DSSP file (Angstrom, degrees, kcal/mol; ACC not computed):
  #  RESIDUE AA STRUCTURE BP1 BP2  ACC     N-H-->O    O-->H-N    N-H-->O    O-->H-N    TCO  KAPPA ALPHA  PHI   PSI    X-CA   Y-CA   Z-CA
    1    1 A X              0   0    0      0, 0.0    35,-2.9     0, 0.0     2,-0.4   0.000 360.0 360.0 360.0 140.7  161.4  102.8  200.0
    2    2 A X  E     -aB  36  72A   0     70,-2.5    70,-2.9    33,-0.2     2,-0.5  -0.955 360.0-162.9-122.1 140.1  163.9  103.6  202.7
    3    3 A X  E     -aB  37  71A   0     33,-2.9    35,-2.6    -2,-0.4     2,-0.5  -0.967  11.5-152.6-121.2 113.9  163.4  105.7  205.9
    4    4 A X  E     +aB  38  70A   0     66,-3.4    66,-1.6    -2,-0.5    65,-0.7  -0.748  25.1 169.3 -85.3 126.5  166.6  106.9  207.5
    5    5 A X  E     -a   39   0A   0     33,-2.4    35,-2.9    -2,-0.5    36,-0.3  -0.785  37.3-116.4-129.2 172.0  166.1  107.4  211.3
    6    6 A X  S    S-     0   0    0      2,-0.4    35,-2.7    -2,-0.2    34,-0.7   0.902  89.2 -26.9 -74.8 -93.2  168.4  108.1  214.3
    7    7 A X  S    S-     0   0    0      1,-0.2     2,-0.3    33,-0.2    32,-0.1   0.636 117.1 -41.1-101.7 -17.1  168.2  105.2  216.7
    8    8 A X        -     0   0    0      2,-0.1    -2,-0.4    30,-0.1    -1,-0.2  -0.977  56.7 -85.3 177.1-167.4  164.7  103.8  216.0
    9    9 A X        +     0   0    0     -2,-0.3    17,-0.1    -4,-0.1    10,-0.0  -0.010  63.1 150.4-117.3  26.1  161.1  104.5  215.3
   10   10 A X        -     0   0    0      1,-0.1    12,-0.4     2,-0.1     9,-0.2  -0.222  29.3-170.1 -62.8 148.8  159.9  104.9  218.9
   11   11 A X        +     0   0    0     11,-0.1     2,-0.7     7,-0.1     8,-0.3   0.610  61.3  91.2-114.0 -20.7  157.0  107.1  219.6
   12   12 A X        +     0   0    0      6,-0.1     2,-0.3     2,-0.0    -2,-0.1  -0.694  56.2 135.3 -79.8 114.0  157.1  107.2  223.4
   13   13 A X        -     0   0    0     -2,-0.7     5,-0.2     2,-0.2     4,-0.1  -0.988  63.1-126.5-156.0 149.3  159.2  110.3  224.2
   14   14 A X  S    S+     0   0    0     -2,-0.3     2,-0.3     2,-0.1    -2,-0.0   0.571  78.9 112.1 -74.7  -5.5  159.1  113.2  226.6
   15   15 A X  S >  S-     0   0    0      1,-0.1     3,-2.1     2,-0.1    -2,-0.2  -0.511  79.9-111.1 -69.9 126.6  159.6  115.5  223.6
   16   16 A X  T 3  S+     0   0    0     -2,-0.3    -1,-0.1     1,-0.3    -2,-0.1  -0.352 103.1  17.8 -58.6 133.4  156.4  117.6  222.8
   17   17 A X  T 3  S-     0   0    0     -4,-0.1    -1,-0.3     2,-0.0    -2,-0.1   0.423 122.3 -88.5  85.8  -2.2  154.8  116.4  219.6
   18   18 A X    <   -     0   0    0     -3,-2.1     2,-0.3    -5,-0.2    -6,-0.1  -0.108  61.8 -49.4  87.6 170.6  156.6  113.1  219.6
   19   19 A X     >  -     0   0    0     -8,-0.3     4,-2.8    -9,-0.2     5,-0.2  -0.656  47.6-132.0 -82.2 134.1  160.0  112.1  218.2
   20   20 A X  H  > S+     0   0    0     -2,-0.3     4,-2.2     1,-0.2     5,-0.2   0.867 105.9  49.2 -55.2 -41.1  160.5  113.1  214.5
   21   21 A X  H  > S+     0   0    0      1,-0.2     4,-2.2     2,-0.2    -1,-0.2   0.917 113.8  46.1 -67.3 -41.5  161.7  109.7  213.4
   22   22 A X  H  > S+     0   0    0    -12,-0.4     4,-2.8     2,-0.2    -2,-0.2   0.887 111.2  52.8 -66.2 -39.6  158.8  107.9  215.1
   23   23 A X  H  X S+     0   0    0     -4,-2.8     4,-2.2     2,-0.2    -2,-0.2   0.920 111.1  46.4 -62.1 -44.2  156.3  110.4  213.7
   24   24 A X  H  X S+     0   0    0     -4,-2.2     4,-2.0    -5,-0.2    -2,-0.2   0.930 114.5  47.3 -64.4 -45.6  157.6  109.9  210.1
   25   25 A X  H  X S+     0   0    0     -4,-2.2     4,-2.5     1,-0.2     5,-0.2   0.933 111.9  49.6 -61.4 -47.4  157.6  106.1  210.5
   26   26 A X  H  X S+     0   0    0     -4,-2.8     4,-2.9     1,-0.2    -1,-0.2   0.892 109.6  51.8 -61.7 -40.7  154.1  106.0  212.0
   27   27 A X  H  X S+     0   0    0     -4,-2.2     4,-1.4    -5,-0.2    -1,-0.2   0.906 110.8  48.1 -63.1 -41.3  152.7  108.2  209.2
   28   28 A X  H  <>S+     0   0    0     -4,-2.0     5,-2.6     2,-0.2    -2,-0.2   0.925 113.7  46.4 -65.2 -43.8  154.2  105.9  206.5
   29   29 A X  H ><5S+     0   0    0     -4,-2.5     3,-1.8     1,-0.2    -2,-0.2   0.913 110.0  53.5 -64.3 -42.5  152.8  102.8  208.2
   30   30 A X  H 3<5S+     0   0    0     -4,-2.9    -1,-0.2     1,-0.3    -2,-0.2   0.803 106.4  54.0 -62.4 -27.9  149.4  104.5  208.7
   31   31 A X  T 3<5S-     0   0    0     -4,-1.4    63,-3.1    -5,-0.2    -1,-0.3   0.391 126.7-102.0 -86.7   3.1  149.4  105.2  204.9
   32   32 A X  T < 5S+     0   0    0     -3,-1.8    -3,-0.2     1,-0.3     2,-0.2   0.533  77.8 133.8  92.9   6.6  150.0  101.5  204.2
   33   33 A X      < -     0   0    0     -5,-2.6    -1,-0.3    -6,-0.2     2,-0.2  -0.527  42.6-158.6 -88.1 157.5  153.8  101.7  203.5
   34   34 A X        -     0   0    0     -2,-0.2    -5,-0.0     2,-0.0     3,-0.0  -0.652  22.8-167.5-131.8  75.2  156.4   99.3  204.9
   35   35 A X        -     0   0    0     -2,-0.2     2,-0.6   -10,-0.2   -33,-0.2  -0.274  27.8-113.6 -69.6 148.7  159.6  101.2  204.6
   36   36 A X  E     -a    2   0A   0    -35,-2.9   -33,-2.9     2,-0.0     2,-0.5  -0.723  37.5-139.1 -73.0 122.3  163.0   99.7  205.1
   37   37 A X  E     -a    3   0A   0     -2,-0.6     2,-0.7   -35,-0.2   -33,-0.2  -0.777  15.2-164.0 -93.1 124.3  164.3  101.4  208.2
   38   38 A X  E     -a    4   0A   0    -35,-2.6   -33,-2.4    -2,-0.5     2,-0.5  -0.917  11.7-147.2-108.8 107.3  167.9  102.4  208.2
   39   39 A X  E     +a    5   0A   0     -2,-0.7    16,-0.3   -35,-0.2   -33,-0.2  -0.636  19.4 178.6 -76.6 121.0  169.2  103.2  211.7
   40   40 A X        -     0   0    0    -35,-2.9    16,-0.5   -34,-0.7    13,-0.2   0.583  13.7-168.1-104.0 -13.2  171.7  106.0  211.3
   41   41 A X        +     0   0    0    -35,-2.7    -1,-0.1   -36,-0.3   -34,-0.1   0.052  43.3  80.5  53.1-166.2  172.7  106.6  214.9
   42   42 A X  S    S-     0   0    0      1,-0.1     2,-0.3    10,-0.0     9,-0.1  -0.165  81.1 -91.6  68.9-166.5  174.8  109.6  215.8
   43   43 A X    >   -     0   0    0      4,-0.1     3,-2.3    -3,-0.1    -1,-0.1  -0.960  20.7-129.1-151.1 129.9  173.3  113.1  216.2
   44   44 A X  T 3  S+     0   0    0     -2,-0.3    22,-0.2     1,-0.3    23,-0.1   0.777 105.8  56.3 -54.9 -32.5  173.1  115.7  213.5
   45   45 A X  T 3  S+     0   0    0     21,-0.1    -1,-0.3    -3,-0.0     2,-0.1   0.554  87.0 100.8 -81.3  -5.7  174.8  118.5  215.5
   46   46 A X  S <  S-     0   0    0     -3,-2.3     5,-0.1     1,-0.1    -3,-0.0  -0.395  87.2 -89.5 -75.0 155.4  177.9  116.4  216.1
   47   47 A X    >>  -     0   0    0      1,-0.1     3,-1.7    -2,-0.1     4,-0.8  -0.232  43.1-104.3 -59.7 156.0  181.1  117.0  214.1
   48   48 A X  G >4 S+     0   0    0      1,-0.3     3,-1.1     2,-0.2    -1,-0.1   0.839 118.8  59.4 -53.8 -39.7  181.4  115.0  210.9
   49   49 A X  G 34 S+     0   0    0      1,-0.3     3,-0.5     2,-0.1    -1,-0.3   0.745 106.2  49.2 -67.4 -19.9  183.9  112.5  212.3
   50   50 A X  G <4 S+     0   0    0     -3,-1.7    -1,-0.3     1,-0.2    -2,-0.2   0.576 106.6  56.7 -90.6 -11.2  181.4  111.5  215.0
   51   51 A X    <<  +     0   0    0     -3,-1.1    -1,-0.2    -4,-0.8    -2,-0.1  -0.221  69.3 126.5-106.2  40.7  178.6  111.1  212.4
   52   52 A X        +     0   0    0     -3,-0.5    -1,-0.1     4,-0.1    -3,-0.1   0.245  32.2 124.7 -86.8  14.2  180.7  108.5  210.5
   53   53 A X  S  > S-     0   0    0    -13,-0.2     4,-2.3    -3,-0.1     5,-0.2  -0.367  73.1-115.5 -71.7 156.7  178.0  105.9  210.5
   54   54 A X  H  > S+     0   0    0      1,-0.2     4,-2.4     2,-0.2     5,-0.2   0.916 114.2  51.0 -58.3 -45.5  176.9  104.5  207.1
   55   55 A X  H  > S+     0   0    0    -16,-0.3     4,-2.3     1,-0.2    -1,-0.2   0.916 110.7  47.1 -61.4 -44.8  173.4  105.8  207.5
   56   56 A X  H  > S+     0   0    0    -16,-0.5     4,-2.3     1,-0.2    -1,-0.2   0.871 111.2  52.4 -66.6 -35.9  174.5  109.4  208.3
   57   57 A X  H  X S+     0   0    0     -4,-2.3     4,-2.1     2,-0.2    -1,-0.2   0.918 110.2  48.1 -64.1 -42.5  177.0  109.3  205.4
   58   58 A X  H  X S+     0   0    0     -4,-2.4     4,-2.1     2,-0.2    -2,-0.2   0.904 111.2  50.6 -64.4 -40.8  174.2  108.3  203.0
   59   59 A X  H  X S+     0   0    0     -4,-2.3     4,-2.8     2,-0.2     6,-0.6   0.906 109.1  51.6 -62.6 -42.0  171.9  111.0  204.4
   60   60 A X  H  X S+     0   0    0     -4,-2.3     4,-2.3     1,-0.2    -1,-0.2   0.906 110.5  48.4 -61.7 -42.1  174.7  113.6  203.9
   61   61 A X  H  < S+     0   0    0     -4,-2.1    -1,-0.2     1,-0.2    -2,-0.2   0.870 116.4  43.8 -64.8 -36.7  175.1  112.4  200.3
   62   62 A X  H  < S+     0   0    0     -4,-2.1    -2,-0.2    -5,-0.2    -1,-0.2   0.872 134.3  11.6 -76.0 -38.5  171.4  112.6  199.6
   63   63 A X  H  < S-     0   0    0     -4,-2.8    -3,-0.2     2,-0.4    -2,-0.2   0.569  91.4-116.4-121.0 -13.5  170.6  115.9  201.4
   64   64 A X  S  < S+     0   0    0     -4,-2.3     2,-0.3    -5,-0.5    -4,-0.2   0.467  90.7  81.4  83.5   0.9  173.9  117.7  202.2
   65   65 A X  S    S-     0   0    0     -6,-0.6    -2,-0.4     2,-0.1    -1,-0.3  -0.875  76.1-134.5-133.1 165.0  173.0  117.4  205.9
   66   66 A X        +     0   0    0     -2,-0.3     2,-0.2   -22,-0.2    -6,-0.1   0.428  66.3 121.1 -96.0  -0.9  173.3  114.8  208.6
   67   67 A X        -     0   0    0    -23,-0.1     2,-0.3    -8,-0.1    -2,-0.1  -0.422  51.6-129.1 -74.2 134.4  169.7  115.4  209.9
   68   68 A X  S    S+     0   0    0     -2,-0.2   -63,-0.1    12,-0.1   -47,-0.1  -0.855  71.4  70.8-118.0 158.5  167.2  112.5  209.9
   69   69 A X        +     0   0    0    -65,-0.7    12,-1.8    -2,-0.3     2,-0.4   0.355  60.3 164.0 -82.8 152.6  164.5  111.5  209.2
   70   70 A X  E     -BC   4  80A   0    -66,-1.6   -66,-3.4    10,-0.2     2,-0.4  -0.997  21.4-154.5-137.2 132.2  164.9  111.2  205.5
   71   71 A X  E     -BC   3  79A   0      8,-3.5     8,-3.1    -2,-0.4     2,-0.5  -0.901   5.3-167.2-107.8 135.0  162.7  109.2  203.2
   72   72 A X  E     -BC   2  78A   0    -70,-2.9   -70,-2.5    -2,-0.4     6,-0.2  -0.975  20.6-147.2-118.3 114.2  163.8  107.9  199.8
   73   73 A X    >   -     0   0    0      4,-2.6     3,-1.8    -2,-0.5    26,-0.1  -0.200  28.4-102.4 -75.4 169.1  160.8  106.7  197.8
   74   74 A X  T 3  S+     0   0    0     25,-0.4    -1,-0.1     1,-0.3    25,-0.1   0.775 124.8  54.9 -62.3 -25.6  160.8  103.8  195.4
   75   75 A X  T 3  S-     0   0    0     23,-0.3    -1,-0.3     2,-0.1    24,-0.0   0.461 123.7-105.1 -87.0  -0.6  161.0  106.3  192.5
   76   76 A X    <   +     0   0    0     -3,-1.8     2,-0.2     1,-0.3    -2,-0.1   0.456  68.4 149.8  93.9   0.8  164.1  107.9  194.1
   77   77 A X        -     0   0    0     -5,-0.1    -4,-2.6     1,-0.0     2,-0.5  -0.479  38.3-143.0 -67.2 136.8  162.4  111.1  195.5
   78   78 A X  E     -C   72   0A   0     -6,-0.2     2,-0.5    -2,-0.2    -6,-0.2  -0.916  18.8-176.9-106.3 123.2  164.2  112.3  198.6
   79   79 A X  E     -C   71   0A   0     -8,-3.1    -8,-3.5    -2,-0.5     2,-0.3  -0.979   6.6-170.6-122.2 120.6  161.9  113.8  201.3
   80   80 A X  E     +C   70   0A   0     -2,-0.5   -10,-0.2   -10,-0.2     4,-0.2  -0.794  43.0  41.7-115.1 158.2  163.5  115.2  204.4
   81   81 A X  S  > S-     0   0    0    -12,-1.8     4,-2.2    -2,-0.3     3,-0.2   0.528  78.1-104.7  79.9 135.9  162.1  116.5  207.7
   82   82 A X  H  > S+     0   0    0      1,-0.2     4,-2.8     2,-0.2     5,-0.2   0.897 116.6  49.3 -55.2 -50.8  159.5  114.7  209.7
   83   83 A X  H  > S+     0   0    0      1,-0.2     4,-2.1     2,-0.2    -1,-0.2   0.857 112.2  49.5 -64.0 -33.8  156.6  117.1  208.9
   84   84 A X  H  > S+     0   0    0     -3,-0.2     4,-2.3     2,-0.2    -1,-0.2   0.882 111.4  48.9 -70.9 -38.2  157.3  116.9  205.2
   85   85 A X  H  X S+     0   0    0     -4,-2.2     4,-2.7     2,-0.2    -2,-0.2   0.908 109.9  52.0 -66.3 -42.0  157.5  113.1  205.3
   86   86 A X  H  X S+     0   0    0     -4,-2.8     4,-2.1     1,-0.2    -2,-0.2   0.932 111.4  47.2 -59.2 -46.0  154.1  113.0  207.2
   87   87 A X  H  X S+     0   0    0     -4,-2.1     4,-1.9     1,-0.2    -2,-0.2   0.896 110.8  51.5 -62.4 -41.0  152.6  115.2  204.5
   88   88 A X  H  X S+     0   0    0     -4,-2.3     4,-1.5     1,-0.2    -2,-0.2   0.929 109.5  50.2 -60.9 -45.6  154.0  113.1  201.7
   89   89 A X  H  < S+     0   0    0     -4,-2.7    -2,-0.2     1,-0.2    -1,-0.2   0.895 109.5  50.8 -61.7 -40.6  152.6  109.9  203.4
   90   90 A X  H  < S+     0   0    0     -4,-2.1     3,-0.4     1,-0.2    -1,-0.2   0.864 115.1  42.7 -65.5 -35.5  149.1  111.5  203.6
   91   91 A X  H  < S+     0   0    0     -4,-1.9     2,-0.2     1,-0.2    -1,-0.2   0.660 119.5  44.6 -83.0 -16.9  149.2  112.5  200.0
   92   92 A X  S  < S-     0   0    0     -4,-1.5    -1,-0.2    -3,-0.2     3,-0.1  -0.570  72.1-177.1-131.9  68.9  150.6  109.2  198.8
   93   93 A X    >   -     0   0    0     -3,-0.4     3,-2.2    -2,-0.2     6,-0.3  -0.261  48.6 -75.2 -62.8 156.8  149.0  106.2  200.4
   94   94 A X  T 3  S+     0   0    0    -63,-3.1    -1,-0.1     1,-0.3     3,-0.1  -0.234 121.8  29.3 -53.3 136.4  150.4  102.8  199.4
   95   95 A X  T 3  S+     0   0    0      1,-0.4    -1,-0.3    -3,-0.1     2,-0.1   0.252  88.8 122.8  94.7 -11.6  149.3  101.8  195.9
   96   96 A X  S X  S-     0   0    0     -3,-2.2     3,-0.8     1,-0.1    -1,-0.4  -0.482  75.7-109.9 -78.9 157.6  149.0  105.3  194.6
   97   97 A X  T 3  S+     0   0    0      1,-0.2    -1,-0.1     2,-0.2    -5,-0.1   0.845 115.9  49.4 -57.4 -38.4  151.1  106.2  191.5
   98   98 A X  T 3         0   0    0      1,-0.3   -23,-0.3    -7,-0.1    -1,-0.2   0.744 360.0 360.0 -75.2 -22.4  153.6  108.5  193.3
   99   99 A X    <         0   0    0     -3,-0.8   -25,-0.4    -6,-0.3    -1,-0.3   0.488 360.0 360.0 -76.5 360.0  154.2  106.0  196.1
């Protein structure tokens, strides 16, 4: 399983509700998963030539957008957006068939 994030999986942030990439990572870890973290850098709102990192290019191919976080499960399912990844993790703890 791969989790594409911006710069990291930090949770300490002045952003209300926490940082989306950190929230997704923490939910996966709390559910017993150990995702491969792909740091994608850049910023989704930047022009394409500024989002030329490998991770952002892969995210664009997977979802049609440059926005992270994006989860790719071991079965190849693509889950985008932090709240959706958190929900997926809650429904699919490590060791369950869908995980």
